[in-house]
C-alpha positions as CSV (number, residue, x, y, z in Angstrom):
1,M,25.6,41.7,-1.4
2,R,25.9,42.8,1.7
3,R,25.0,40.4,4.7
4,P,22.9,42.0,7.1
5,W,25.2,43.8,10.7
6,Q,24.8,41.7,13.4
7,E,26.7,41.3,17.2
8,P,30.0,39.6,17.4
9,S,29.8,36.8,18.6
10,L,32.9,33.9,19.5
11,E,29.9,31.9,18.6
12,R,29.9,32.3,14.8
13,A,34.1,32.6,15.2
14,P,35.0,29.2,15.4
15,G,39.1,28.8,17.0
16,F,38.8,32.5,17.6
17,E,39.3,33.2,21.5
18,D,42.4,30.1,21.2
19,F,44.0,32.2,18.5
20,V,43.9,35.2,20.7
21,R,44.9,33.3,24.1
22,E,47.9,32.2,21.7
23,R,48.4,35.4,20.1
24,S,48.3,38.3,22.3
25,P,51.4,38.2,24.5
26,R,53.8,38.2,21.3
27,L,50.7,41.3,20.0
28,M,51.4,42.7,23.1
29,A,55.0,42.7,22.4
30,I,55.1,43.5,18.8
31,A,52.8,46.9,20.1
32,R,55.2,48.0,22.4
33,G,57.8,47.8,20.6
34,L,56.0,49.7,17.6
35,T,54.6,52.5,20.7
36,R,57.0,52.6,23.3
37,S,54.2,52.0,25.7
38,S,52.6,49.2,27.8
39,A,49.0,51.1,27.7
40,D,48.9,52.6,24.6
41,A,50.6,48.8,23.5
42,E,46.8,47.4,25.0
43,D,44.5,49.7,23.5
44,L,46.1,49.1,19.9
45,V,45.7,45.5,20.7
46,Q,42.1,45.8,21.8
47,D,41.6,47.3,19.0
48,V,42.9,44.8,16.5
49,L,41.6,41.4,18.2
50,A,38.2,44.0,17.9
51,K,39.1,43.9,14.0
52,V,39.8,40.6,14.2
53,L,36.7,38.8,15.3
54,L,34.4,41.5,13.0
55,K,36.6,39.2,9.9
56,W,37.7,36.0,11.4
57,D,36.0,34.5,8.6
58,L,38.1,35.9,6.2
59,V,41.4,36.2,8.8
60,S,41.3,32.3,10.1
61,A,40.6,31.3,5.8
62,T,44.0,33.4,4.8
63,D,47.6,30.7,4.4
64,D,48.8,32.5,7.5
65,P,46.1,34.5,10.1
66,N,49.7,34.8,12.1
67,A,50.9,37.7,9.7
68,Y,48.0,38.9,8.3
69,V,47.4,40.2,12.3
70,N,51.1,41.3,12.4
71,R,50.1,43.9,9.2
72,M,47.3,44.3,10.9
73,L,48.3,46.0,14.1
74,V,51.4,47.2,12.1
75,N,49.0,49.1,10.3
76,A,47.1,50.9,13.2
77,A,50.2,51.9,14.8
78,T,51.3,53.7,11.9
79,S,47.9,55.3,12.8
80,F,49.0,55.9,16.0
81,W,52.1,57.6,15.3
82,R,50.1,59.8,11.7
83,R,47.2,60.9,14.6
84,G,51.0,62.7,16.0
85,F,49.0,61.0,19.4
86,Q,51.3,60.2,22.3
87,R,50.7,59.4,26.3
88,E,52.4,61.5,28.2
89,S,54.3,59.2,31.4
90,P,55.1,60.6,34.8
91,T,58.9,60.8,34.4
92,D,58.4,59.6,37.6
93,S,56.9,55.9,38.9
94,T,55.7,57.2,42.4
95,I,53.4,59.2,40.8
96,L,51.5,56.2,40.0
97,G,52.0,54.5,43.5
98,E,54.2,51.8,41.6
99,R,56.9,50.4,43.0
100,P,59.8,49.6,40.7
101,V,61.0,45.8,40.5
102,E,64.6,45.3,41.1
103,D,66.1,42.8,38.2
104,S,68.8,41.7,38.8
105,S,69.6,40.7,35.3
106,G,69.0,43.9,33.9
107,A,66.8,42.6,31.3
108,L,64.3,45.5,32.7
109,A,66.6,48.5,31.9
110,E,67.4,47.2,28.6
111,R,64.0,46.7,27.5
112,D,63.1,50.0,28.4
113,A,66.1,51.0,27.1
114,L,65.5,48.6,23.6
115,L,62.5,50.3,23.8
116,Q,63.5,54.1,24.5
117,A,66.1,54.3,21.4
118,L,63.3,52.4,18.8
119,A,61.2,55.5,19.1
120,T,63.9,57.5,17.7
121,L,63.5,55.4,14.4
122,K,61.2,56.6,11.7
123,P,58.2,54.5,11.6
124,K,59.4,52.2,9.1
125,H,62.4,51.5,10.8
126,R,60.7,50.5,13.6
127,A,58.4,47.9,12.2
128,V,61.2,45.7,10.4
129,L,63.1,45.8,13.4
130,V,60.5,45.1,15.9
131,L,59.2,41.8,14.2
132,R,62.8,40.8,13.1
133,Y,63.3,41.4,16.6
134,Y,60.4,41.5,18.7
135,E,58.9,38.7,16.3
136,G,61.2,36.6,15.3
137,L,60.5,36.8,11.5
138,N,62.9,36.6,9.1
139,D,63.4,39.4,6.2
140,H,61.3,37.2,3.5
141,E,57.9,37.0,6.9
142,I,58.6,40.9,7.0
143,A,58.1,41.6,3.9
144,A,55.1,39.7,3.5
145,T,53.9,41.3,6.6
146,L,55.1,44.7,5.7
147,G,54.1,44.5,1.9
148,M,57.9,45.3,0.8
149,A,60.0,43.9,-1.4
150,H,63.0,41.3,0.6
151,A,66.0,44.2,-0.3
152,S,63.4,47.5,1.7
153,V,63.0,45.2,4.5
154,R,67.3,44.2,4.6
155,S,68.2,47.5,4.0
156,N,65.7,49.5,6.2
157,A,66.9,47.7,8.6
158,A,70.0,48.3,8.2
159,R,69.5,51.7,8.2
160,G,67.1,51.6,11.5
161,L,69.9,49.7,12.8
162,A,72.9,52.3,11.5
163,A,70.8,55.4,12.6
164,L,70.6,53.8,16.3
165,R,74.5,53.0,16.7
166,K,75.1,56.7,15.2
167,A,72.9,58.3,17.9
168,G,74.6,56.0,20.6
169,L,72.0,53.9,21.7
170,L,74.0,50.5,20.5
171,S,76.5,49.0,20.4
172,A,78.8,48.5,17.0
173,R,78.7,44.6,18.2
174,V,74.7,44.8,16.8
């Protein structure tokens, strides 16, 4: 029997605020890796967290709520790719009035180059590599999150890395 619809409420979702506070930075990192855009990543994370709030009782009761929400995020990103919706972004940051922040370590430039390289991959390869290198999940956790066999995770990772190497976007040592 279906319950009557109720307005989502944090009072009826104990632990949700703590979950969001703890997981939001990692979810944003994963989403940025999947979407290649901070704005799209924010939209994606907000949409997923809104859905999580609606079914928090189910999500919080799972064995691993983090894996469940990661899977929701990957599914939402897949829908995003299927729609073919990509925001146009200006190539010159001065159009937006932004000033680039100097990063003496080069980490910012490396991150941007990596995000651009990931954008060239097939969605499954990208999802596996983002979960492995951004989220730090092992192959078994990635398999559970994406609903694929452990061997498929390894082959998708290998194919994704090979595609990046072939395109000259990744050094041979990685």
